[in-house]
N, C-alpha and C positions, 0 to 999 in steps of 0.2 A: 419631512425627514426626521427620524427619531435621533435624538442626541443623548447618548448614554455615557456614564462615567463609572470607573471602578478603580480599585487599587491594583488588581492583577487581572489581566485578560489572558484567556487560554484559548488557543486555536486548536480545536479538535476535542471530541468527547469519547475517544476510545479509552482503553485501559490506562494509558499514560495521562490523558487529560483528566479523567475522573479521579485518579489518585492525586494528581497535582492540585486539583480543586479542593479536595477534602483536606489535604495537608495545609494549604494556604488559608483556607477558611477556618480551620481549627486553631490557627495561629492568630486569628482575629482580623484577617483581611477580607475586604469585600471583593468577591470574585465574579467574573462574568465569563461563561464559556460560549464560544462561537463555534457552531458545528453545522455542517451541511446535510446531515442525515435527519430524518423525521424524529428520531428518538436517540438518546445517548447510547453508546456501546461501540461505535466504530464498526469496521468491517468484521472483525473477529467476533464481536458480540452483537452482530446485527440481529434485530428482532423481526418477527413476522409470524404468520400463522403456522409455518412449518419449522419454526426455530425451537430449540431446546436450550435455553440459556443456562449456563453453569451458575452455581450458587454465588460465586465471587461476583459475577456480573449483576445478579439481582440485588445483592447486598449493597454494592456501590451505587447502583442506580437509585435505590431507595434512599440511601444516605445523602446523595446529592440533591435529590428532589425535596428532602425534608430539611435541608440545612438553611437556616435564615440568612447566611452570608453568601449564598451561591445563587446566581441567576443564570439560567440556560437559555440561549437563543438557538433553537433548533431550526433546521431548514434554512440556514443562513450561509450564504457563500461569500468568501472574501473577494472583494473586487479590486481594492487598491489601498494605497497608503498616502492619503492626501496631505497628512501632516506627520511630523516626526513621531508623535505619540497618539496617533489616531488611526483607526481602521475603518474603511468604507465597506459596508456589507449590504447584501441584498437578500430579501426573502420574497415569498410568493406575492405578497400584496403590499410590501413596503420596503424601505431601505433606511439606512441610518449610519451614524458615526459612533464608534465606540472609542472613548478616550481612556487611556490607561497610564499607570505609573510604571508598571513592570509587565512584561509580556512573556508567556511561556508557549513555545511552539510545540504542539503535539500532533503533527500533521500526518503521521502514519506512513504507510508505504503502499505501493501498488505492484501488480504483477508485471513481470517482463514478458512481453509477447514478441517472439521471433517470427518473422515472415517465412512462409513456405507455400508451395503451390496449393491452392484451394482453401487457405486459412480464413477467407472471407465468405465461404459458402454458408447459407442458412443451415443451422445445426451444429456449427462450430462456435464455441465460446471460450472464454478464459476459464481456468479451473475454479478460481475464486468467484467468477461471475456465475458459474453454474451453481456453486454452493449458495450464493446469495439468492438466486432464483428459486432454489429448493426451499429456502427459509421463507420466501414470500408465497409458497404454496404451489409452485410448478409441479405438475403431475408428470412423472417419468415411469409410471407403472409399466413393467414388461419391456421397456425400451432397452436396446443394446447400446452400452455406453463405453467408449474408450477414453481413458484419462492419461495424458502424456505430459512430459516435461521433466521437472526435477524437484526433489525435496520432499519433506514430510507432509506438506500440504496435499500432495497427491493422494496419500493414504487417507487423510481426513476427508477429502472430497469423496473418495470411494466409499467410505463408511456412510456418508450422508446419502449417497445414491442408493446403497443397499437398504437403508432405513426408509427411503421414500418408495421402495418397491421396484427400483430399476435393476437392470442386470449389468454388472461390471464384467465386460468381456476381456479387458486387458488394461493393465497399468504399465505404461511405457516409461521407464526411468532411464535417463541418459547416463547417470553415474555408473561406474564399474561396480561389479559385485563386491570386490575386495574393499572398496571405500565404504560402501553401505554396511558391510558386515563389521568393519572396524568401528564405525559410528555406533551401531547397535550394541556392540560389545562394551562400549564405554558408557552406556546409559546408567550403569550402576551408580555413577556419581550423582545422578539426578533421578532418584527413585520414582518421583512423580511421573516422569516421562517413561521410565521403564515399565511402569504398571499399565500404561496406555498401549504398549506395543502389541500384546496379544489380541486386543479387540480391534486393532487397526490392521493387523497382518492379513494378507490376501494372497491366495495361491495364484492369482492372475498377474502378480507383479513380475515384470520382466526388466532386469537391469541391462546396462550397456546397449540400449536400444533407442531409436528415435522414430517419430512419425515423419516421414519424408514427403507425404502428400495427402491431402484430403480429396476424395474422389466423389464425383456426382455432377449432374447437369444443373438442375434447379435447386437441389438440396443434397446434403451429405448422404451418401449411401455406403461408403467404405473408406478405409484408410490404408495407406501403404506404409509398412513398417520395415525399418532397416535394422539389421542386427548382424554383426560379424561379416560385413561385406555382402550379405544377401538381403533380398527384399521379398516380402510376401504381402498379400492383401487380406484385409479382415473386414467383413461386413459389419456395419454398425448404424445406429440412428443418431447418435450424438458423439461429438468429440470435444473434450475440454482440455486445454493446454495451458501450462504455466511453467516458466523457467526461473522460478524463484521470485523474490520480492526486491524492489528497489525503493530507496527512501524518497518520500515526497519533499523535495528541498526547495521548490519554487518560492514559497513564502519566506524561507530563510534567505534566499538570494535577493529577494525583493528588499529585505532589511539590511542587506550587506553582510550577512553572517559568513565567516570563513568556512571552508569545507575541509573535511578530512577524507580524501578519496571522493566517494559519491554521497557522503552523508554530512550533516551539519556537525562541525567540530564543537565539542564542549569540554569544560574542565571537570574537576572532581565534583563540583557543585552543580553540574549541568548548565553552567553559564556559557553562552557563546562568546565570540570575540567582540560583540557589541554590548556596551553597557546597558544593564537592565533588561536584557533579552536572554531568556533561558530556552532550552530545548530538551525534550525527553521522548522516549519511545522510538518507534521505527525510523523516524526522520533522522535520528542520530546513529543509526545502524540497526539492521534487522536482527531481532533476537527473540521474538515471541512475547506473549502477554505477560509472563512472569517478569521478564526483564523490564518491560514497559512499565509495569506497576511499580517496580523498585525505583526506576529512574524518575517516574512521575512524582512519587512521594518526596524524593530528594529535591527535585526542582521546586515543588510547592513550598517546602519548608525554607529552602534557600532564598527563593524570591520574596518570601515573607520576612526574611531577616533572621530566621531561627536556625542558625548554622549548626547548633549543638544537636538538634533533632534531625537535621539533614544527615549528619555523620552517622547516625544510628542505622541508616540504610545502606551504608557502603559495603558491608560484608555480603548482604543479600544480592546487591547489584553485581559484585564480583563473581559470585557463584553462578548467576545466570549469564554473565558475559562469557564464562567458560563454556557453557552450553552453546551459545551463539557462535563462538569460534570453532567448536567441534562440528557444528552443522555446516558452517560456511566452508570448512575444509573438505568435508565429506561430499558435499553436493556442488562443488565448483563446476562450472559449465565446461564441457569438453570442446576443444577447438573445432572438431569435425561437425559440430552443430551448424556452423556457418555454411557447410556444403549443401544443406537442404534448401537454402534460399537461392532460387534461380533468378536470372535477370528479369523474367516475366512476373515474378512474385510481387504483389502489391506491398509497398512499404507504408505509404500513407493512404489508408482506405478512405479517408474523408475527401481527399482531392484526387483519388485514382492515380497516384504516382507510383511507378514501379521502382524496384531496387536498381534495375539496369539504367533507368533514366538519371539517377543521381549518384551512382556508385563512384564515378570519377571526380565528384566534387571534393574540394579540400576541407570543407567544414559545413556546418548546419546552415549558416547564413547564406552561403553561396547556393546550396540546394534549394533553400526557400525562395530566393530571389528568382531562380531560373525555372522552378517547377511548382511553386505554391505549396511545397511540402510543409506540413504542419500548420496550415492556415485554416483547418476545419474546427469542428466543435471541441475536440480534445486539446487544441492549441499545442500540438506537437508532443504531448506527454507520452503517447504510445509509440509513435514512429520515431520520435527523438531518442527515446531510450534504446530502441532497436538499432538505430543508426550508430549510436555510441558504441554498442557492443560489436556491431559488425565491422565498423571502420575506425573506431577510436576517435571519433569527432569530439571536440570539447563540448562541454555542456552549454546549451544556449542560455543566454541571459534573459530572464522573464521580463516582459513589458506589461504595463497596465493598459487596460483592465486585465487582471489575472485570470478572470473567467468571463465568458460572455455575459453582458449586462444589458438591462433595458435602458432606453434613452433617458427616461425620467430619472433613473439612478445617477447616470453620468451628468445629467443637467443640474442636479442638486449638489454635485461634488463641489466643496468649497475650495477656494484658491489655497495653494500651499502656504503654510505659515513660515516665518523666518526660522532658520535652523537654531536649535538651542545650544 
């Protein structure tokens, strides 16, 4: 087992994690980043043969790689917290303990997937999942693709599909036209976003609509689309769905961090309610890479004790928090989305549990005990989020190991130290 020490540990190497590392390292601290991807960048800056990284991503990756105070542990999954100031991690061929003095959680977010008939058919993926596959070189040349759900990510995925040679036959957006137009009209406050709009615009975009079913026997062949009380079928080869992003808060809950709604609560300096633990980026609330960069820089300086430099980022953070609030209001999920989920729709695809089998349960624990819901590889991250949206179940408390782990990793886990 590898035994490592650092001043500041950072969980996640997306925009927030990279910004936090550079700020903390520039303040003279020894930083270690723990990240489960092969290379830094997170989901939004995921690299691959089909990826076109923005200049901001390339610059920060190069700066982190060349900084003498920063160590990056890529391909490393967080398994548990065996001691108050130590993380147990696992990589492909080893495992280890990372001891820290201060911790910054930059755990990002994931897509909300809502169940509906046929959503587990081959050919159906999440919207972000399709984008990740395209970056890894997936060929979609001449394929007919429907993109459905809510939010600006749908337009970005459609642009990626077009660049890869695919045919976007429909972008099915659940938010009403009025809300989307109001959001677009307000983009003058963020010129960077307004400039992106023309290149993302697509005449296949359909507001106030939902995909109510994915059709096919062994593979997706068509989708059923609902709009204004009417339904029609549309032939396609792929369907990508995503109903917005939800913060990854499981590591925060593991450390006892208080929540603000469904995100980790932080103060002006990105500090959580637990001493010496900070958080930044999407795990504190979804807002895009610009907000994540601002929060990460503040968290890095604050964790390093440089509060004066941390304050210099407050105005930039406030500006992009305004964008996050505007997007959240414009693309809030409509209640009728719950109607597309039938009792026969799978909720937990890992354990083949339908929504009808657990719909009457009072909470997540009861559903899990009765039907093994959430006991598969994703550990309830997908179905748990869907159940919370459908029925308002409280968030389940994570248990260690936080991710599936090898026996040798768990066997080397040291006994818990005395509380400090």
